[in-house]
N, C-alpha and C positions, 0 to 999 in steps of 0.2 A: 418243459423248458422252451420247446419250440414256439409255443404260443406266446410266452413272455417275451421271447426275443423278437418275434414278429410284431408284437404290439409296440415294443420299445422302438424298433426300427421305423414303424409307421409314424410314431410321434415325431421322430427326428425328421422324416421326410416332410411331414406337414409343417413343421417349424421352418424347414428350409424354403418350402413353397411360399409361405407367408412372407419370408424375407426376400423373396425374389431370386433365390440361389438356384442355379441350374442343377439338374439331377446328376449324381456321380456317374462316371462312365463305367459300364459293366466290366467286370474283371479287374477293376482297379484294386480291389481288396487283395487279390491274389499277388499282384505285383508289389503292393505296399508292404505286405507281410512277408515277402520272400527274404530269407536270411542273406546277410551281407558280411563277408569276411568271417563267417562262422558265428556272427552275433545277431541272431534274429531280434527284431523289434517291430513295433507297430508302425514306426515311421520308415522302415527300410533303411535306417542309418545306424551308425554306431552309438548314437546318443539319443535314444528315444524320448528322454525326458526334457530335451531342449525344444521349446516351441518354435525356435528359429531354425531348427535343423531340417524342417521339410519345406518344400517349395511353396512360397506364398501364393502362387497362382495355381497350384496343382489341386484338382478336386479332391474332396475327401473320399477315402475308399468306401465302397458299398459295404453295408453290414453283411456279415457272414451268418446265414441262417442254418448252418449245420447243427444238427442235434448233438449236444454234449451232455445229455441227461444222465449217461452212465458214469460220469465223472463225479465222484462224491468225496467228501473229506473223511478223515479218519474217524469221526464221531458217528458216521453213517448218514449224515444229513447231506442233502444235495446242495452243492455250492452253486454260485452264480456261473452261468455259462460264459465261455469265452466270447461267443457272439454278442451276448448282452454287454459285456464289458467293452468289447470293440465298438459297439454301436455308441455307447456313451462317450468313449474316447473320440470317435469320429465326430460327434457333435461338438465337443470341446475344440477339436482341431479345426473344424469348419468355422467356429466363431473366430479363432485366431487367423484363419485364412482370409476371412472377410475383413478383419481389422487391417491386415497388412497387404491386401490385394492391390496391385499397382494400377490396373486398368481393367476394361471390360473384356479384353481378349483372353485373359487368364494366363498370359505368357510370363515367364520368369524374367527378372531383371528389367532393364529399361527397354523401350521400344527399339527394335532393330538389332537387338543383341540376343544371341541364343542363350538358352538356359545353361546353367553350369552342369557339367557331366555328372557330378555327384547327386544332382537332384536337389541341391540346397542352395540357399541365397544368403548373402552376408546380411548382417544385422541392419545395415543402413541402406540396402539396395532398394527394397520396395518403397520405403518413404521417400528416398531420393527420387525414384522415378515418378512419383506422384507430385514432387515438388513441395514437400512438407516434411516437418520433423516428426519423429515418433510421438504418438500421443495427441498430435494435433487434431485428429479426427474426434477425439473425445472433447477437446476444448471447444471445437467448433459446434459440437452437438449440444454442449451444455450451456444454457443461458447464463450470462454473468449477472453479478449483483447490480451493475449499473445499467443492464439492458432490460430484458423482459421481466426479470425478477424484481427490478425496482418498480415497474408498473404493477406487477402482481401484488407487491407489498402495499402499494398506494391503493389499489382497488380493494384489497382485503381490509385495510384500515378504514376506508370509506364505508364498506359494508358494516364493519363492526360499529362505527359511530352511528350509522343509520339505524342499526338494530338497537343499540342502547337508547338512542333518541325516541324510537317508537315505544320501547319498554317503559321509559320514564313517562311518556304521554299517556300510555294505556293505564298505568297505575294511578296517575293523577286524575284521569277522567273517571276511573272506577271510584276513587275516593270522593270525588266531587259529587257524582250521581248518588252513591249510596248514603253519603253524609247528608246531602240535601233532602233526599227522600225521608230518611229517618228523622231528621229535624222537623220536616214538615208535618209528619204524623204526630210527633210529640207536641208541636205547637198547636195543632188542632185539638188534641186531647186536653191540653191545658186551657185553651180559650173556651171550649164548651164545658169545662169543669167535669170531665168524666169522673163519675163517682168512685170506681175502683182506684184510679190514680190519685184522687184527692184524698181518699181514705188512707192509702199507703203513705202519702206524704206526711199527713198529720200524725199518724201513729209513730212513725219514725222520728219526727221532731219532738213529740212528747216523750218518747223513751230517752232521747239524748239529754233532755233537760233534767232527768233524774240521775243521769251518769256524770255530766259536767255541770258542776254547781259553782257559783261565784266563790272565789277564794281558794278553790282546790288546786292541787298541783297540776292536774290534767287541764283544768281550765287555763292556768298560766302558760302551759306549753302550747296550747292551741292559739292563745292570744299572740304569742311570739311568732308562730307560724303565719298568722294573719298579717302581722306587721311586715314580715319579710316578703310575703307574696302579694303585697299591694300592687295593683295593676300599674301604677306609675313607676314603681321600682323596676318591674320587669320590662316596661317600655324603655326606660332609660338604659338598662343593661343591654337590651337588644340594639339600641342605637350605637352604643360603645363598640359592641362586637361587630356591628356592620361597618363602622369606621375602620377597624383593623382589617376586615376582610377586603374592603375597597382598597386600602393602602397596599395590601398584599397582591393586588392586581385582579381581584375577582369583583369587578365593578358591578356586573349584572347580578351576581349573587348577594352582594351587600345591599343593593337597592331593593332586591326582592325581600330581604329580611325587614327592612324598614317598611316596605309596602304592605306586607302581610300583617304586621303589628298595627299599622294605621288603619287598614280595612277592617280588622277585627275590632278595633276600638269604636269606629264609627258604627259598625253593624250592632255592637253591643248596646250602644246608646239608643239607636233606632228601635231595636226589638223591646228594650225595657219600656220605652215610651209607648210603643204600639200595644203591648200586652197589658202593661200597668198592673202587674200582679203584686199584691202586697206581701210584705215579709211574714214569716211564721209568727203567730202571736205567742209571746213568752212572758210569763208573770215576772220572773226575775232574770233578765237577760245578762249573760256574761259580757257581751259586747253590744254596743248600741249602734246598729247600722243605719244608714239612710238610703233613700232611693228605693227603687222597685227591685223585685226579686228575680224575675225571669228574663234572660238566663243569668247564671252566676258570672260576674265579671272576673273575680279572682280565678275560678276554674277555667274559664275560657282563655284568659291571657296566659295562664301558666301552661295550658295545653298547647297554645299556639307557639309561645316562645321556646318551650322545651322541645317540641317536635321540630321547630325550625332550626334550632341549634344542632339537632341531630342531623338534619339534612345538610347543614353547612359542613359538619364534620365529615360526612360521607363525600361531599363534593371536593373537599380539600385533601382527600385520600389520606385520612388519618390512619395510623396503624391499627391492626386488628384489635389489640388491647384497648386502644383509645375508642374504637367504635363500640366495643362491648361496654366500656364504662359509660359512654354517652347514652347508650340505650337504657342501661340500668338507672343512671341518674335521672334521665328524663321520665322514665316510668314511675320511679319512686316519687319524684316531685309532683307529678300529676295526680297520683293517688293520694299523696299526703295533703295537698291543697284541697282536693275534693272532700276528703274526710274532715278536714278542718271546717269547711263551710257548713257541713251538716252537723258536726259535733257542737259547734257554737250556736246552732239553731238560728242561723242568719239566712239559710237557704233550705229550700226543700230538696229532697233527693232528685226530683224531676228537673229542678234548675241546674244542678250539677250535670245530670245526664245529658241535658240539652247542650250545655257548653262542650261537653266531650264529643258529642255527635257533630256539633257544628264546626269544631276545630279541623278535623280532616277535610271537610268540604271546603273551608276557606283555604287551607294549604293546597289542596289540589287545584282549585280554580286559579290561585295566584301563580302556581308553578306553570300552568298552561298560559296564563296571561303574560308572564315575564319571559317565557320561552326557555326555562332552565333545561328542558330536555334537548333543546337544539344545540348543535355544535357552535363553537365560536365563529364569528364572521357575520356576514349579512343574514338577517333573520330567514330561517327556513332553508338555508343552503348547507349541504353537506360538503361542498367543495371537493368532489372526488378528483377533479382534474389536476389540482395542484399537489404535487408530491410533497410529502412532509420530509423536511431535511433531517439528517442524521447528525448526531452530536456525540462526542466522546469527551470525557473528563479525566485527565491525568492528575491524580490527587496524591499529595504528600500527607498522609494521615497524621504524622507527627506535628505538623504546622497548623492544623485546624483544631480549635478547641472543642467544638461540638459538631462532629462529623455528620450526625443524623440531621441536625438542623440545616447544615450546609447542603446536604443532599436534597432535603425538602425544598429549599429556596431555589436551587438550580432546576429541579424538576418542575416546580410551579412556573418559573419564569420561561422555561422551554416550552411547556404546554401552552402557556398564554401566547407565545410567539409562533406557535404552529410547528414546533419541532417534535420529532419522535422522542420517547423517553431516553435519557442519556445512557450511554454505555460507560461503565466506570472502570478505570484502571488505577490501582494504587501502587505507588512506588515502594521500594524496599531499601534496606541498608546496603544490599549488594548491587542494586540497580537503581539509580535516581530517576529513571524514566525512559531510558533508551528502548528497552523491549516493549514497554507500555505504549510509547508513541508509535512505534513500528506496527504493533498490533492494531492501534486505532486506524492507521493508514491502510492496513490490510483489510479492515472492515469497511473501507471506502466511505468514511464519514465526511461530512461537509464542513465540519468545524471541530477544532480540538481546543479545550479550555485547560490551561495549566494553572493549577491551584497549589501554591506552595511558595517557597522562597526564591531567591535569585538563582540558586543552583538548579532547582527543578525547572524554572522558566528557561534557563540557558539550555538545558538538555532537550526539552521539548522544542524549543525554537531551532536548535541544531538539526534535529531529526526532520523537521517540517520544511527546512530550506529547500527551495525549488520544487516543492511538491504541489504548490497551488492551493493547498489547504490552509485557511487562515487560523491564527492562534488568538484566543482570548485570554487575558491574564486576570486572575483573581489573586491579588497579592496577600500573602500570609506569612512573609518572612520578616527578617530584621531590617534589612536595608531597603529592599524593593526599589533598587536604583533604576532599573528600566522603566518601571511604572512612573517614578518621579520625573524622569527625564522626558517621558512622552506625555506627561500631564494627564495620565489616567487616574481614575478615582481609587482612593485607598479604602474607602468604605466598602464593606463586603457586599451589601445589597446593591449599591450602585455599580460595583465592579461586575457582578453577575449580569446585571442589566445590560451594561455596555458590551460585555463579552458575547452575549447572545444576540442582541439587537443592534449593535453598532455597525459602523461602516469600515471597510477595509482600507489599509494604507500600506504602501510598500516601504520597508526599511532595509538597511544594509545589515549583514552580518560579517564577522571577521573569522577567517580560517587561520588557525594557529597550529604550529608544529614546533618541535624542540627536541633537545636530548631528553631521554626517558619520558617522552610525551607522544602519545599517538595523535594522529591528526584530529583536531577537535575544532569547535566553533565557540565564539562568545558574542554577546550582543552589547555589553556595556564596556568593560575594561579588563585588561590583563596587566598584572602588576608583577614586579620583580624587585625584591629587596625589602625595605622597611614596610611598604604597603602590605605585602603578603604576611610579614610577621605580625603586624597589628591585627589583620583579619584572623590569623590562626590562633592568637593568644587571647582574644576577647572572650571573657567568661560566658559560657553557654547559659547558665542560670540568669546572669545579669542581662544578657540579651533578651531573654524571654520576658523579663520584668520591665525593662526601661527601653528596649528597642535599640536603635542605632547609637544612642548615647553611651552604650556600654563600650563602644570603641574608644571613647575618650580615655578610659582607664587603661586600655591596652596601649594607646599612644603615649601616655606618660611613662609607662614601663619601658618603652622602646625608643625613647628620644635619643638615647646613646648608641643606637644601632650603628655599626661601623659603615663608613663609606665604601662603596664597591667601585672597582675600576670597570667601566663598561664601554663598549664600542657600540655606537648607534649608526645604522646604515638606513637611509631614507631613499627608496627607489634605487636608482643607479648612482647616487651621489657617493663621494668618498666617505669612508667611516669617520665619525666624530667621537673623540674619547672624552670621557667625563669621569670624575670621582663623585658619584652620586649616592645619596642615601636610598633613593628609590627611583624607578623608571616606570611610568604608566603609559600604556598604549590604549587609546580610548576611541570607541565608536560614538560615544556621547561624553559630555563634559562635566555634569554635575555630580558632586559627591554628596555624602551624608551631610545633613544640616543645610543643604542648599548652596554649599560651596562650589563655585564654577572654577575648577582647576584648568579646564580646557574650554574657554569661552567660545571658541570658533567651531567646536565640534557639533556636528549635526547627524542625526541617525540616518539620513537619506541623501547625503551629499556625495557619496561615493569616495570619500576621503577618510584617511586615518589621522589622528592627532597623537603625538607622543610628547611627553614632558619628562625632563630629568630635574628632580629636586635634589639640590646639592649644597646645603648650608655646610660651611667648613667647620663650625663649632656650634655649641648649644645656644650661644648668645645670638646667633643669626636666625634662629627659628622664628622669633617674633616678627622680624622683618619679612620673611617668606610668607608667614600667615597673613600679615597686613596686606601684602601685594595680592594674595588670593582673594581676600575679603573685598577689596575695592576693585577687583577685576582689572588689575593693571596689565597692560600689554608690553611693559618694559621687559627686555631680554638682557640677562646677564648670566654669569657663571652659576649663580645660586638657583635660578629658575629659568629654564630655557625650553621652548617648544618648537616642534617641527611638524610639517604636514606632508603626507604622501599617500601612495596606494599600497606600498610594501614597506614594512618596517622590520628590521632585524636588530635585536638587542642581544649582545653577547657579554656576559660577565667573565672576569678573570677566574672566578671560583664559584663553586656551588652556593646557591642562595635560595631563600624561600620564593615561591611563585604562587600566583593565584589567578583564577579566571572567574570573573563575575562574583567574587566573594567566596569561591570555593578554593580551598588550599589544595594544591596539587603537588606532586613529588618535586623536591628541590632539584635544581639544575642550574645550567649556565646560559641557556639560550632560549629566546622566544622569536619565532619567525611568523609574522602576521601579515596577512593580505586581505584587503577588502573584497567583499563579494557584494556588489551593488544590487539592491532591490530583490534579494532572493527570498524575503520573508514577508508574508502578509499578516498584518496585525490588526486587531479590532480596536477601533477608536470611537469616541463618542460621535453620535450622529450629527452633532453640530459642528464637528471638526471639518475643515475645508480640504483637508489632504485627501488624495485619492490614489 
């Protein structure tokens, strides 16, 4: 046991020397382990388990090397010696002592103050003496995500891109060299009419003439395959695919697809004219081909197009199942077309083999020529100095029809614009986006995309207020009022493009409070009365089918909504009393269908607009509607507007309320105050706002 204890103590001392800790004072163990008040403990206090019970500056006690080998447990096995346990405890205490040590002198408490008689220090004494809070030494020692770790991520991403680039180029070079060498050998053998090759070609062609005879079902099948695999059909199909690829943002990949087909076509024509090999002689041909035989045009074009489409699928990051399906379909197509050419006796076996060997050589050479292995940007640059920005998407999955396609579009656009792969946060019924947006901010992203309806957008914008992180909006709701008021695109693809590549514009938000309402924010409008009732009673199924037009049904149902007695206070002005059907407080002014209820409202003017709609009877509704349609600025009891920075609306009784189209708990009051320029929002790059 003595040897074990000595080795353990030596390890602890070496660990201390590496950390630059002074050796413990001899005899300290004796004083530290002396009993106090009849309660012995390793710390010399009544509470040996508390790490703060011992002096932060007192050196750890020296290990006791006394032999305790005669202490055994009841089973007869020797237990661990007290000195070994004490040594490990000393090591743990020394770590705690180093973390809370106030200065180099090893004194307790602050400089100039004697240590406490009990030999203990309060919980905040050592950190206070050092001028920092507990745990600050850990925060200072640990690099943050925005500091060195961001540079490390950037460097690691650059290394990964460079490694992938080199791997692609090596494979392309290997395919080019091996394919070219193999084709050159076969070309020479065909040109010199090497007898073993010629004999094999003729024997295979003769055998197939006995199997596939004119009028047979097998002959009809191969004729159909021949028609489908015509080179011009494959070329046209590749051009169509290339157009879609270019439209999706992969311009270089689409041009490469067109280029490889064009080069293959020209090379096929050149080789056929160069070799001038006649077709296999057949007495009763199933198909009447024209032109020369070497190499097979059908086989070459099918191999080029099928293989190129597989490469496109890999570059577009198709899912695993899609990749497997692409490989299987491509391999099956290549084999079937090659078999078709030999079975119809329109090509020799060597013609098909030559096409199959030439195809990878062409693919590799064009990949190198078009630089598909190089990262995006200027040719040959990995751009390791520019950090890739980080993106988060807060998605309401119930609002997006095809979540998989949406994710693919966002990821492609982000990759094309030089962003890291997005981090995804999905909202839930219990949380429309508060926790998700906070998690995105905690991840220190550079942009948050809100994908959903007005409710999701409102919550995300509220959480991003004053954060300095811009929000991009992808509208997927019924009204999309903020998007319409700001002139943002409603098309999904265009909205994603603007959200990721657009410019930032500062707009206002509105802080709102009220009875039975926690402090919240909105970006569009808050309503009290008829407006909230219309929003709440609009049929959900109808909204999904016809969009904002579903509110028309709810309006008709609620035209008889009773008038409310409301008091409206604008800034420090005296309250104004109205009997209104609805009161709206707006940061912007356009409603569904392009109706401008608040024509002077602007999202960045630092002002709030409020309107009281108060027709006395049903017959006055057409007059109110006409004034809204023609954007009249006339003011009367039926339609009156005010402007200010703080708006308080108080009803005489509980009534429906809504924030940006989300119905909240009924109540009597809305207290609204403008927050100028607290939100950064993505706008189209042509927009002149900044």
